[in-house]
Steps between C-alpha positions, in 0.01 A plus 500: 500500500633843401512733800415868494757766427664599833525862386137579417337190647244514219633350179660159467877488522654385172841666466813438705640843592881481545504821706214420741573128484125437487245371252303809404221576254562660156338828608728541802795397281419783260441751781829409668691541173337838438548627857828360626688448174767284661413168339812302401570457131479124550127523579313335214194722550707817478655369179158417353356840594791677329449290187128581492569871554755503218256319268231754586735794430606351166136440402400855597793649306420296188140621517620859547738494202231350277251770599719812486315645201168442674632661818599813307169517311305479826669810648720679244504828693701328775789425263502808277717717734782241505469429127528874439815526713657195335428656162663825613805302615540335157456828314752666732759231419433558129550873542852430630581233243371542145620151415257335741271264306181309567689172539698648791180619667309171476801301620533732800127464575532122486802501733327721758186283479694173534709626794190615687313179418792292629502700823128443548539128427794469738755435228838665454506801272727535200822654635642585158554875471478635148714805429320589178175661385294212636669533839457878502130468423458223756662715770273793411190279522607349833571843647161620376325206669698552821402868523139425410469242777647742755211737426242222457572258783185293442599424141615138489773330296233303318328823399835623367513185286159585356622846398814355339287242320282777354805671348627169361161435344501848347839424347366180341205693355709787368775289345236350267438849362855594405847348474669831578757441779358791707130464424403395854704779657334750267163355595578547872598862435174568317308332782662731754431805284136398467468453876659840560259662254199340669619609844543857378152501348356367824677774696360769268149362541532495878636854507206620292242372746 
């Protein structure tokens, strides 16, 4: 006959706890792990719980990456400020280097995205430092993200990925329209100019009220 858990005296004891040296119930096992956090690594239940947690995180991340476009479409206004600043960062790099091309920009976007994704997934980031136009653009994008998150502390790394994904998608759309090596950069410039024009028009309307 299985006796009751000596901790709660309610559930049946099923798990041998190496710390308490008692047969406790699964609920008390979970509560002890969550509260005390001094379970030995040799505990099979600690090992299983870590495996399940890792599987859950992987599953949630896969779902997130598959639904990034849907996440943006559901609340685009949340991501526009960062997308705007990332666009400014790219255009600023181009203003300092006329030889910057679309291929440098998209590669930099991919590197920033992959590094951030690896950090979220608990994997090591790419430590290779590029001392070229890709590296310069990557550094500008990373600095832009860093400053943005200082001023927007609730903005998560996953939300940053969504913004980067939007720009990558825009690149794929625009490259179908022209093979010019700076077409995407020119597109980003025109997008900024259009946003500036709209903001000025809005300001004039508000001043006239």
